[in-house]
C-alpha positions as CSV (number, residue, x, y, z in Angstrom):
1,M,-4.2,18.5,24.3
2,S,-2.8,22.1,24.4
3,S,-0.4,23.7,22.4
4,R,2.6,23.7,25.1
5,L,1.8,20.3,25.3
6,Q,2.2,19.5,21.5
7,S,5.4,21.4,21.4
8,V,6.8,19.5,24.5
9,R,6.0,16.0,22.8
10,D,7.1,17.5,19.1
11,S,10.6,18.1,20.4
12,G,11.1,14.9,22.3
13,D,14.2,13.1,21.2
14,K,13.0,9.5,22.1
15,L,10.2,7.4,21.1
16,T,8.0,6.2,24.2
17,A,7.2,2.6,24.8
18,K,3.8,3.9,23.5
19,D,5.1,5.4,20.5
20,R,6.9,1.8,19.5
21,R,3.9,0.3,20.2
22,A,1.7,2.5,17.6
23,L,4.1,2.2,14.6
24,G,4.7,-1.4,15.5
25,A,1.2,-2.1,15.2
26,A,1.3,0.3,11.8
27,V,3.7,-1.5,10.1
28,V,2.2,-5.0,11.0
29,G,-1.0,-3.8,9.9
30,W,0.2,-2.6,6.6
31,S,2.2,-5.4,6.0
32,V,-1.4,-7.6,6.1
33,D,-2.4,-5.3,4.4
34,M,0.1,-5.9,1.7
35,Y,0.3,-9.3,2.2
36,D,-3.8,-10.0,1.3
37,L,-3.4,-7.8,-1.7
38,L,0.3,-8.9,-3.1
39,V,0.3,-12.4,-2.6
40,I,-1.4,-13.4,-5.5
41,L,0.5,-11.8,-7.7
42,H,3.4,-13.6,-6.1
43,V,1.6,-17.1,-7.5
44,A,0.0,-15.6,-10.2
45,S,0.6,-18.8,-12.7
46,Y,-0.7,-21.2,-10.2
47,V,-3.7,-18.9,-9.8
48,S,-4.3,-18.5,-14.2
49,A,-3.6,-22.0,-13.9
50,A,-6.8,-23.3,-11.4
51,F,-9.0,-20.3,-12.3
52,F,-8.3,-19.3,-15.4
53,P,-6.5,-22.0,-17.7
54,S,-5.9,-21.2,-21.2
55,D,-3.8,-21.7,-24.2
56,N,-2.6,-18.6,-24.2
57,P,-0.2,-17.7,-21.1
58,V,-1.0,-14.2,-21.6
59,F,-4.5,-14.2,-21.2
60,G,-4.5,-16.3,-18.1
61,L,-2.0,-14.2,-16.4
62,T,-4.4,-11.0,-17.5
63,A,-7.5,-12.9,-16.5
64,T,-5.5,-13.0,-12.7
65,F,-4.3,-9.4,-12.3
66,A,-7.7,-8.4,-13.4
67,A,-9.0,-10.6,-9.8
68,F,-6.3,-8.9,-8.4
69,A,-7.2,-5.2,-9.2
70,V,-10.8,-6.3,-8.5
71,S,-9.7,-6.0,-4.7
72,L,-8.3,-2.4,-5.8
73,V,-11.7,-1.0,-7.3
74,V,-13.2,-1.6,-4.3
75,R,-10.7,-0.2,-1.8
76,P,-12.0,3.2,-2.1
77,V,-15.6,2.1,-1.1
78,G,-14.0,0.6,2.2
79,A,-11.8,3.3,3.1
80,L,-14.8,5.5,3.1
81,V,-16.6,3.1,5.1
82,F,-14.1,2.2,7.8
83,G,-12.4,5.9,7.1
84,S,-15.9,7.5,8.8
85,I,-15.9,5.1,11.8
86,A,-12.1,5.7,12.1
87,D,-12.7,9.1,12.1
88,R,-15.9,9.0,14.4
89,T,-15.2,6.4,17.0
90,G,-11.4,5.8,16.8
91,R,-8.6,4.3,14.9
92,R,-8.1,1.2,16.5
93,R,-11.7,0.0,16.2
94,A,-12.0,0.5,12.7
95,M,-8.3,-1.3,12.1
96,T,-9.3,-4.1,14.2
97,I,-12.2,-5.2,12.5
98,S,-10.6,-5.0,8.9
99,V,-7.4,-6.1,9.9
100,L,-9.4,-9.5,10.7
101,G,-11.9,-8.9,8.1
102,A,-9.5,-9.1,5.3
103,G,-7.1,-12.0,7.1
104,V,-10.5,-14.2,6.6
105,L,-11.5,-13.7,3.2
106,T,-7.8,-14.0,2.3
107,A,-7.5,-17.1,4.0
108,A,-10.8,-18.5,2.5
109,M,-9.6,-18.0,-1.2
110,G,-6.9,-20.8,-0.5
111,F,-9.9,-23.6,0.1
112,L,-11.7,-21.9,-3.1
113,P,-11.8,-25.2,-5.6
114,G,-10.5,-24.5,-9.1
115,I,-12.3,-24.7,-12.1
116,A,-11.7,-28.2,-12.9
117,T,-13.4,-29.0,-9.8
118,I,-16.7,-26.5,-9.8
119,G,-16.4,-24.5,-13.5
120,A,-17.1,-21.6,-14.2
121,A,-18.2,-21.0,-10.2
122,A,-14.7,-20.9,-9.2
123,P,-13.8,-17.7,-10.8
124,V,-16.9,-15.9,-9.7
125,L,-16.3,-17.1,-6.1
126,L,-12.6,-16.2,-6.4
127,L,-14.1,-12.2,-7.7
128,V,-16.7,-12.4,-5.3
129,L,-13.9,-13.0,-2.1
130,R,-11.7,-10.4,-4.1
131,V,-14.5,-7.9,-3.6
132,A,-15.0,-8.2,0.0
133,Q,-11.4,-8.3,0.9
134,G,-11.2,-4.6,-0.9
135,L,-13.3,-3.4,1.5
136,F,-11.4,-4.7,4.4
137,V,-8.3,-3.8,3.2
138,G,-9.6,0.0,2.5
139,G,-10.5,0.1,6.4
140,I,-6.4,-0.9,6.6
141,T,-5.4,1.9,4.5
142,A,-8.0,4.0,6.6
143,S,-6.4,3.5,10.5
144,T,-3.0,1.8,10.1
145,H,-0.6,5.1,8.8
146,T,-2.9,7.5,10.9
147,I,-2.6,5.5,14.0
148,A,0.8,6.0,14.3
149,T,2.2,9.7,12.2
150,E,-0.9,11.0,14.7
151,S,1.0,9.6,17.7
152,L,4.6,10.1,17.2
153,P,6.6,13.3,17.8
154,E,7.2,15.8,14.6
155,R,11.2,14.6,14.7
156,W,10.0,10.9,13.9
157,R,7.4,10.9,11.4
158,G,9.0,10.9,8.0
159,M,10.7,7.9,9.3
160,A,7.5,6.3,10.5
161,A,6.2,7.4,7.0
162,G,9.2,5.3,5.4
163,L,9.2,2.9,7.5
164,I,5.4,1.8,7.2
165,K,5.1,2.4,4.1
166,G,8.7,0.5,2.7
167,G,8.8,-1.8,5.6
168,G,5.5,-2.9,5.9
169,A,5.3,-3.7,2.5
170,S,8.7,-5.6,2.3
171,L,8.1,-7.4,4.9
172,A,4.8,-8.6,3.2
173,V,6.7,-9.8,0.2
174,V,9.7,-11.0,2.0
175,V,7.4,-13.2,4.4
176,I,5.2,-14.6,1.2
177,N,8.8,-15.3,-0.4
178,L,10.4,-17.0,2.4
179,L,6.9,-19.4,2.4
180,V,7.1,-20.2,-1.2
181,I,11.1,-21.0,-0.7
182,I,9.9,-22.8,2.5
183,L,6.8,-25.0,1.0
184,I,8.8,-26.0,-2.3
185,A,11.5,-27.6,-0.3
186,V,8.8,-29.5,1.8
187,M,6.8,-31.0,-0.7
188,G,8.7,-30.2,-4.0
189,Q,7.6,-28.4,-6.8
190,A,5.3,-30.5,-8.5
191,A,2.9,-30.7,-5.4
192,F,4.0,-26.7,-4.4
193,E,2.3,-25.8,-8.6
194,D,-0.7,-28.4,-7.6
195,W,-2.3,-27.1,-4.6
196,G,0.6,-25.8,-2.3
197,W,0.8,-22.4,-3.6
198,R,-2.9,-22.5,-1.3
199,G,-1.2,-22.1,1.8
200,L,0.5,-18.8,1.4
201,F,-3.9,-17.4,1.3
202,V,-4.1,-20.0,4.2
203,L,-1.6,-18.4,6.1
204,A,-2.8,-14.9,6.0
205,L,-4.6,-15.4,9.1
206,V,-2.0,-15.5,10.9
207,G,-0.5,-12.3,10.1
208,S,-4.3,-10.8,10.9
209,L,-4.3,-12.4,14.5
210,L,-0.7,-11.1,15.3
211,N,-2.0,-7.7,14.3
212,Y,-4.9,-7.8,16.7
213,V,-3.0,-9.1,19.3
214,L,-0.6,-6.0,18.8
215,L,-3.2,-3.5,18.8
216,R,-4.9,-4.8,22.3
217,R,-1.7,-3.3,23.5
218,T,-1.4,-0.1,21.8
219,E,-2.8,2.9,22.8
220,E,-5.6,5.3,20.7
221,S,-4.1,8.2,18.9
222,P,-3.6,11.3,20.9
223,A,-4.6,13.6,17.9
224,W,-7.8,11.8,17.5
225,V,-8.3,11.2,21.5
226,A,-7.7,15.4,22.3
227,R,-9.9,16.1,19.1
228,H,-12.7,14.0,20.6
229,S,-12.5,15.2,24.2
230,T,-12.1,18.8,23.2
231,T,-16.3,18.1,21.3
232,T,-17.4,15.9,23.5
233,S,-16.6,18.5,26.7
234,R,-17.7,21.3,24.8
235,N,-20.8,19.7,23.5
236,A,-20.2,20.7,20.5
237,A,-22.7,19.5,17.6
238,P,-21.4,16.7,15.8
239,A,-19.4,18.5,12.3
240,G,-20.9,16.3,10.1
241,S,-20.8,13.4,8.1
242,P,-16.5,13.0,7.5
243,V,-17.8,11.6,3.9
244,R,-19.6,14.5,3.4
245,I,-17.2,16.6,4.6
246,L,-14.6,15.5,2.5
247,F,-16.6,15.9,-1.0
248,S,-17.5,19.3,-0.3
249,R,-16.6,22.1,-2.6
250,R,-13.3,23.0,0.3
251,W,-12.0,19.8,0.0
252,R,-13.1,17.7,-3.2
253,T,-10.4,19.3,-5.4
254,Q,-7.5,18.6,-2.8
255,V,-8.8,15.0,-2.7
256,A,-8.4,14.6,-6.3
257,M,-5.2,16.2,-6.6
258,T,-4.1,14.0,-3.7
259,A,-5.3,10.5,-5.6
260,A,-3.4,11.8,-9.0
261,I,-0.1,12.2,-7.0
262,V,-0.5,8.9,-5.4
263,F,-1.4,7.2,-8.4
264,T,1.9,8.4,-10.0
265,A,3.8,8.0,-6.9
266,S,3.0,4.3,-6.2
267,A,3.3,3.3,-10.1
268,P,6.6,2.6,-9.7
269,Y,5.9,0.3,-7.1
270,Y,3.5,-2.1,-9.4
271,L,6.0,-1.3,-12.5
272,T,8.5,-3.2,-10.3
273,T,7.8,-5.5,-7.4
274,G,4.1,-5.8,-8.5
275,I,5.3,-7.2,-11.9
276,L,8.9,-8.6,-11.5
277,P,7.0,-12.0,-10.2
278,T,6.0,-12.5,-13.7
279,V,9.0,-11.0,-15.8
280,Y,11.5,-13.0,-13.6
281,K,9.7,-16.4,-13.7
282,Q,7.7,-16.2,-17.1
283,V,9.9,-13.3,-19.2
284,L,13.3,-14.3,-17.9
285,G,13.6,-18.1,-17.4
286,L,14.2,-17.8,-14.1
287,S,13.5,-20.6,-11.1
288,Q,11.1,-20.5,-8.7
289,D,13.6,-20.4,-5.8
290,A,15.9,-17.5,-7.7
291,A,12.9,-15.2,-8.5
292,S,12.1,-15.5,-4.6
293,V,15.3,-14.8,-3.4
294,F,16.0,-11.8,-5.7
295,L,12.7,-10.7,-4.6
296,I,13.5,-11.1,-0.8
297,I,16.5,-8.9,-1.3
298,N,15.3,-6.1,-3.9
299,V,12.8,-5.2,-0.7
300,T,14.5,-5.7,1.6
301,L,17.1,-3.1,-0.1
302,S,14.4,-0.5,-0.7
303,A,12.1,-0.7,3.1
304,A,16.3,0.6,4.1
305,V,16.1,3.5,1.3
306,A,12.3,4.0,1.9
307,A,13.1,4.4,5.9
308,F,15.7,6.8,5.1
309,C,14.2,8.7,2.8
310,G,11.4,9.4,5.0
311,H,13.8,10.4,7.4
312,V,15.2,12.9,5.1
313,S,11.8,14.2,4.3
314,Q,11.6,15.0,7.9
315,R,15.3,17.4,7.3
316,V,15.2,18.8,3.7
317,G,11.1,18.6,3.4
318,R,8.9,15.7,1.5
319,R,9.0,18.2,-1.7
320,R,12.5,17.9,-2.6
321,V,12.5,13.8,-1.7
322,F,9.6,13.6,-4.1
323,L,11.6,15.6,-6.9
324,V,15.1,13.6,-6.3
325,A,13.2,10.5,-6.2
326,G,11.1,11.1,-9.8
327,V,13.8,12.4,-11.3
328,A,15.8,8.8,-10.7
329,C,12.7,6.7,-11.5
330,L,12.5,8.4,-14.7
331,V,15.9,7.7,-15.9
332,L,16.6,4.3,-14.2
333,L,13.5,2.5,-15.1
334,P,13.2,2.5,-18.2
335,S,16.9,2.4,-18.7
336,L,17.3,-0.9,-16.6
337,Y,14.4,-2.4,-18.4
338,L,16.3,-1.7,-21.8
339,V,19.1,-3.8,-20.0
340,M,17.0,-6.6,-18.7
341,M,15.1,-7.3,-22.0
342,A,19.1,-8.5,-23.4
343,R,18.9,-11.2,-21.0
344,P,22.0,-10.4,-19.3
345,A,23.6,-12.4,-16.5
346,E,21.4,-13.7,-13.4
347,W,23.6,-11.1,-11.2
348,L,23.0,-8.0,-12.9
349,L,19.1,-8.9,-13.1
350,L,19.4,-8.7,-9.4
351,V,21.4,-5.4,-9.8
352,C,18.9,-4.1,-12.2
353,G,15.6,-4.8,-9.9
354,A,17.1,-4.2,-6.9
355,V,18.4,-0.5,-8.2
356,M,14.6,-0.2,-10.0
357,V,12.9,-1.4,-6.4
358,M,14.8,0.9,-4.6
359,G,14.0,3.6,-6.5
360,S,9.9,3.0,-5.9
361,G,10.8,2.4,-2.4
362,A,12.3,6.3,-2.2
363,I,9.6,7.8,-4.5
364,S,7.0,6.8,-1.9
365,A,8.8,7.4,1.1
366,P,7.3,10.4,2.4
367,L,3.9,9.7,1.0
368,I,2.4,8.4,4.0
369,I,3.0,11.5,6.1
370,F,3.1,14.0,3.3
371,I,-1.0,12.5,3.2
372,N,-1.3,13.1,6.7
373,E,-0.4,16.4,6.3
374,L,-3.2,18.0,3.7
375,F,-6.1,16.8,6.1
376,P,-7.2,18.0,9.5
377,T,-7.6,15.4,12.4
378,E,-11.5,15.0,11.8
379,I,-11.5,13.8,8.3
380,R,-7.9,12.8,8.1
381,S,-8.9,8.5,8.0
382,T,-11.4,9.2,5.5
383,A,-9.4,11.7,3.6
384,T,-5.7,10.1,3.4
385,A,-7.6,6.4,2.9
386,F,-10.3,7.6,0.1
387,A,-7.1,9.4,-1.6
388,W,-4.7,6.8,-1.2
389,S,-7.1,3.4,-2.5
390,V,-8.3,5.3,-5.4
391,G,-4.1,6.1,-6.2
392,Y,-3.3,2.8,-5.2
393,G,-6.6,1.1,-7.1
394,L,-5.4,2.7,-10.5
395,S,-1.8,1.9,-10.5
396,G,-2.1,-1.6,-9.2
397,M,-4.3,-2.2,-12.6
398,L,-1.0,-1.1,-14.4
399,P,0.1,-4.9,-14.1
400,T,-3.7,-5.9,-15.8
401,V,-2.9,-2.8,-18.8
402,V,0.6,-3.7,-19.5
403,T,0.0,-7.9,-19.9
404,A,-3.3,-6.5,-21.8
405,L,-1.7,-4.2,-24.3
406,S,1.8,-6.5,-24.4
407,G,-0.1,-9.5,-25.8
408,H,2.5,-11.3,-25.9
409,L,5.4,-12.4,-22.8
410,D,8.4,-10.9,-25.1
411,R,6.6,-7.6,-25.4
412,I,6.0,-7.0,-21.5
413,I,9.3,-5.4,-20.8
414,P,9.3,-2.5,-23.5
415,V,5.1,-1.7,-22.4
416,L,7.0,-1.4,-18.9
417,T,9.3,1.0,-20.3
418,V,7.0,3.3,-21.5
419,S,4.9,3.3,-18.8
420,A,7.2,3.6,-16.2
421,A,8.5,6.7,-18.2
422,V,5.1,8.3,-18.7
423,T,4.2,7.8,-15.2
424,S,7.5,9.4,-13.8
425,V,7.1,12.5,-16.1
426,G,3.5,12.9,-14.6
427,F,4.5,12.4,-10.9
428,L,6.8,15.2,-11.3
429,L,4.4,17.9,-13.0
430,L,2.1,17.0,-10.1
431,I,4.7,17.9,-7.6
432,G,5.9,20.5,-9.1
433,R,2.2,22.0,-8.7
434,V,2.2,21.7,-4.6
435,G,3.6,23.3,-1.6
436,E,5.5,21.9,1.3
437,T,3.8,20.2,4.0
438,R,6.6,19.3,6.7
439,G,4.9,20.3,10.0
440,A,1.4,20.7,8.9
441,L,0.1,17.8,11.1
442,S,1.6,19.7,14.1
443,E,-1.0,23.0,13.2
444,A,-4.0,22.9,15.2
445,R,-7.0,22.9,12.8
446,T,-10.5,22.4,13.3
447,A,-13.4,22.1,10.9
448,P,-16.9,23.9,10.4
449,A,-19.7,23.2,12.9
450,S,-21.7,21.8,10.1
451,P,-21.2,20.0,7.0
452,A,-21.7,23.1,4.8
453,D,-19.2,23.9,2.0
454,E,-16.9,26.4,4.0
455,P,-13.7,26.0,4.7
456,L,-11.7,24.6,7.3
457,A,-10.7,27.3,9.9
458,E,-6.9,27.3,10.5
């Protein structure tokens, strides 16, 4: 694509039908990603009873959170595999394979017998499925946000980043909790606790099939097509494996820094949305219905905040939004958890949870576009997916770490308070060391003709 055509495109005020399809596929794909990952956290108490029964409820929860974290540990491997596919053969192909694979594996978990039926093989098989799921989930990460941010005009990229991250994740949480409410209403609490929760895993396949249908109507990323066409027309030799280039001297320090930023920026998500189902139900004693309604309200508000802050970052820059949201998380998360620890009225618990979740949405709103702007087209899927998967893999372990350090349900909130403060400080220190990236995605950047450690030409 010529610079003139790119300039015309970037100055466009309206989203075309092709743009909207790309954005829709990315939002639904991200929602599938988060649904597959998070569903186990929203039914953690039932999963722990079926696969990790114990007289100590904290031990069972810790084991369940560890099973959740397993997918995150292998997610970077899937990011490298499918990221390389996305960079070499296109974003759509990588996304189609990974979305369908993740959906099938998540559905399989719903049919897996518990420890009472097949003994110790039950938790082992659950872990095997979580490992395989993590590989495909890493592939979803490699393709969803790149196909959207590379397709949309510059003006809409900040909003799209916030909508994909906030809207996609929130849609997953809303769907999970609506299904919980519906299933309990239809079959009753006792049946849901006994076997009905398994339906949440099985229904994951529906989201994957929906995303597959959307992808069939979505065009390939224009940035990838332009880069691929240029290389083909010039009969240029391949620049080498995206994975090899990624770990070259030119890029490995930046990848490590990016992963650290992703970790600290995503920590508030897992220290709020990721663990609030457990805090609401097992620490504060709310009913399943009340907890589900609270979470739906929380994440709906968070999605709106994420889209707004993402759009604001297009005007004032990614860095300014990061700094303001980071300070807000540093102040609000520890303070509001202390309020919740006093066990106030339910309406105040709702307010506290909503404000904390909105803070987590604000801090990560520009994150997707920020990391996309750090890397060139030819390694963007591999680089962003790997950095994202490593960062989110580390932050996704926080519920496991928090419950393990707590040792007792009454000590979970104090540990959360300290964890939120420490990670927020870390985020602000890291952001203080980076420059502004807004607009970098539109700049022409090319890779070297070989995988040597020389820098990419600017």
